[in-house]
N, C-alpha and C positions, 0 to 999 in steps of 0.2 A: 542340562544347562545349569551352571552354578548359580548360587543365590547372590545377587548383587543389587544393592540399593543405590540409585542414582539421584542425587540432589541437583536439579538444574535450575530451579527458580532462584533468581538473584535476590539477596536480602542484605540489609544493613542494620546493625544495632544503632538506634538513635537515642537510647537512654537505658537506664537500669531496668532490665526485664522487658524492654519494649523492642519489637522487631517489625520492620516494614519492608515490603517487596520493592522490586524495580530499582534496586541499588546493588552495588557490589557486595557480595556475601561477606559478612564479618561475624564469625562465630567463635565461641570459646574453644580453643583447640584442646584444652584439657578435658572438656566435656565430651568432645568427639573421641579423643584418644582413649579415654576411659570407657567409652560406650555407655555413657550414663543415660540410658533410656531413650536414646535417639532412634535406634532401630529395633524392630521386633522380629524375632526369628520366624514368625508365621507370615511375614510379608511376602508378596509375590516376587518372582525372579527379577522383574524390572517394574518399579512402581513410581508413580508421581505422587507426591504428598503435599499437603498444605503446610508450608513452612511457617506461616504466620502462627499457627497453633502449635506445631511441633516444637519450634524454637522456644516458644514461651514456656513450654513444659520442661525442656531438656537443657537449655543453656544456663549455666551458672555464671552470671556476669561478674562475680567476684574473683574468678580464676585469673591468674596473671598471664597466661599464654593466649594470644589471639591469632587467628588465621584468616586470611582473605584469599579467595580464589573464585574463578568463574564457574568451576564445577567441582563437586565432591562425589566420590564413589566409595561405597563400602562393600568389600568382597567378604561375604559371610564365610565361605568355605575356607579361605586362607587367613581370615581375620586381619585383613589389610585395608587401610584407609588410603585413598588416592585423591590428591588435590591437583588440579591442572588448570592452566591458564592464568598467567600473571599472579603467581602465588606469593603471598607475603605472610611471614610469621614473625610475631613480636613476643619475646619472652625475656624477662629479667634484664632489660637493657640490651638484649641482642636483637638484631633485625636480620631476617633471612629472606632473600628474594630468589625465585627460580621459576622456570617454565613449568616444572612438575615436581611434586613432592609426594613420596609414599611413606606410610608409617606402618610398620609391622608390629602389631601389639604383642605377638608371641615373644619376640626377642628385644623389644623396646628400641628398635633402630629406626631412625628417621633418615631417608635418602632424598637428596635434592638433585635434580638433573636439568641441564640446559641454562646457560647464562646465570650461573649461581653467584650471588653476592651476599656476603655475610659481614655485618658490622658488629664488632665486639664492644663491650662496655668501655674498654680502654681507648676506643676510637680506631683500632686497626680495621682496615678494609681487606677482606679476603675475596679474591676472584677465582673461580674454578669452573671446570666443565661438569664435574660430579662431586658430590660431597655426602658423606655418611656420618651421622651423629647419633649419640645416645639421646634418649628423650629429654634429658636434663641439660644437653649441650656440653657436658663436661668431657666427653670422649668422642673421637671421631676419626675418619679417614677421608682423604681427598686426593683426587688425581688432577695433575696439570694446574697448579694453583699459583696465584700471585698474592702477596700481602704488602700493603702500604700502611705505614704507621704515621701517627701525627707528628713524629719527630723526623719525617722525611727520609725514612729508611725503606728499602724495597727488597723483598724476598721473592724469588721464583724457585719452583721445584717441580720435578716430575711427579712426586707424590709426597704426602705428608700425613702424619698421624698425631692426634692429640690425646693425652692421657692425664688423668687426675686434675683436669680443669686448669692446669698451669704449665704443662710441659708439651711443647710442640716439636716433633722430630721431622725434619725435611730431608728427603733423599735426592741426591744429585741436584743440589740447589745452588743458588747464587745470592749474594748479599751486596748491596750497594747503597750509596747515599745520594740523594738528588736534592736540588733546590727548586727546579721547575720541571715537573713531569710533563710529557713523556720523553724528554731529551735523553739520548743514550748516555749512560754514565761514563765518566772519564776513566774510572777504575771500578773493579769489583772483586769480591772474594768468591771463588768457585770451590765448592766442597762436596765430597761424597755424602757427608752427613752434617747437618746443622741442627743443633739442639738449642731451643730457646726456652729457658726456665724462667718463667715470669715471677715465681716466688723468690728465687735466688737473685733475680734481676741480672742474669748473665746469658751470653750467647756463646756456645761452644762449637768449634769447627774441627772436624776430623777429615784427614786427607785433603787439606786445603791448598789452593794455589792462588796467588795474587796476580791479577791481570791488569795491565795498563794499556789502554788503546787496543784491547783485544789480544794482547800478547802476554804470555806468562813471564813474570819477572822474578818470582820466588815461589818455592814450594815448602810448605810447613806441615809436618805430620799432624800436629795438634796444638791448638791455642784457644784462648777464650778472651772475650771483651765484655765490658759492662754493657748492660742494656742501655740504649740511648735515652731512656726516660730517667735514668739514675742521675741524681745531682752530684753526689760525692760517694764514690766507692772505688777502692783500689783495683787496678787492673789496666790492661791495654786499652788505649783510646783509639779512635778511628785514625787510620793512617792518612797522611797527606802526600800527594805525589808531585814530583818535581821534574821539570824538563827545561833545561837551559843549555845554550850552545857550549859554554865553557865548563859547565858542570856535568853535563850528560843527563841521564835519566836517574831518578832516585825515588826513594820512599821514606818519608819521615815517620818513624814508628815510636809513638810516645807511650810511656808507662807511668801511670798516675798512682801515687801513694797518698791515701787519706790518713795521715799520721795522727791527726787530732782534729777536733771541731774547729780549732783556731789556726792550724797551720798544715801545710801539705807540700809535697815535692813531686815534680814531674821530670823524668829523665827521658830524653829523646835521642834516638840514634838514627842518622840519615845516611845510608850508604849511597854514594854517587859514583856512577860508572867511570867518570873522567878524573875525579879528584880524591877519591877515598871516602872516609867516614867522618861526617860532621857530628860532634857530640854536643849535647846541650843539657844544662841543669836549670830548673826554675823553682825557686823557693818563695813561698808566700806565707805571711803570718799576719794575723789580726790580733792587735793588742787592745787594751781597754780604751785608750784614747786615740788610736789610729791604726795604721797598717803600713807594712813595707814589703818590698819584693827584691829579690836578688836573682839575676839571670847571668849565666856564664855559657859561652859557646866557643868551640875551638876545633881546628882541623890541621892535620899535616897533609898539605896538598901533594897529590901524586904528580901533577903537571903544573908547576908554577908558571912555566912559559906561556900557558894559555892566557895569562894576565900580563904579558910582556908590555912594557911601556906604561904601566901603572904601578901604584904602590903595593898592589897585590902580588907582585912577582917575587914572592918569598915562600919558603917551605912551610913554616909554622905561622899560623894566624889565629888570633883569638879576640874575644870581646867580653867585657864585663859591664853590666848595667845594674844599678840599684836605684830605687825610687821609693819614697815614702811620704806620708803626710800625717801630722799629729795635731790634735787640738790642745792648745796651751790654756785656753780659757774660752768663755763663751764668745769672745770677740777676736781672739788671736789664734792663729795656727801657723805651724812651721813645717818645712819639708825640704826634700831634695830630689833631684833627678840627675844622676851623674853617670857618665859613660866613659869608659876607657877602652881603646882598641889598638891593636898593633899597627893598623893603617886606616886611613880615612875611607878607603874604598870597600872595607869589609861589609858594612851594612848593605851597600848596593849590590855587591857580588853575591851575597848570600841573603838577599832580601826576602826569600820565601820563608825563612825562619824568623820568628818574632823573639827578639832579645829584650824582653821587658818593654820599656818605653824608650829604648835607645834612640837618642837624637845626637846630632853633630855638636850641639852646644849644651854643656852641662849647666845646672843651676842649683842654687840653694836659696830658699825664699823664706821670708817672714811676712805674713799678711795679717792685717788687723784693721779695726775700724773704731772710731769714736762716734759720738752722737752726731758730729758734723763732718768728719773726714774719714777716709779710708786710705790704707797704706799698702 
């Protein structure tokens, strides 16, 4: 019979160097994982021990990794530590929950099984059936996982592997954005390989297809988008999907250029099954005393007759909007919001696209105030 030490008495650390029984076990996982005097090789095959004394001698309360479980086992022959029953591990702002966790001291691998949940320091929540990690959590492998981020993005994959503490590679996975989980996504990106590089703050898709309402509408061999946590970085932004009776189905695909800390440009192309391609340019610039935007959109309609009876029954249609506001002094500011379109129905027909602050009525304004009045 192999040598196994079973720790069954429940303990809880209640202060530095102080341990009391009859509570959930809380022990320093580093002390366990390093075997710092907790077990003795001459111990019997199965032994009950006085944890109140042993824990006082072996637990280093200054260690940053903590483990909670209903039962701990140590397999002397295989040098494996097994925690089972509502296992919780806390390490460097990571939290790992599972039904059962094993640690192989020989290869430094930590394996979690059953109802696995891991919360990363970034706030990402990983759900999986099984998860294998290095003992510093920097590398790992997982089967059947889901990842939800604080930016409301959702990943699913048959398997995934993490390396270097910042690159996660998902196999046969999907990527989608949600507002209120668990509502099925309107659209998603399905890809044979998804690589999330947290250091570069980019997500790469290989062998990708874009699905709308569960149907594939486009296949793309390779592309990348900025990580949703990125504020300003050049690259493709999340697509927006369109469905309207006179326009058909479509996907607005924006590309963002961060040209300078003070100005940027977004180019958006929206292929529509019934009307062709809508193009759009959005320029934004911040100056010392204010800011302004310029938005341009246009399309050569494939089926103008779809708008028969309205001003939209023409081949070429476009819109231009510019708006800005500047401080003239502490009490006065001036600005404008001007829109020109080929027809009055353009904003309504293509309302899914935002053309700056385009309104039906343009305006130029001067605002100010005195001690007694405002203008």
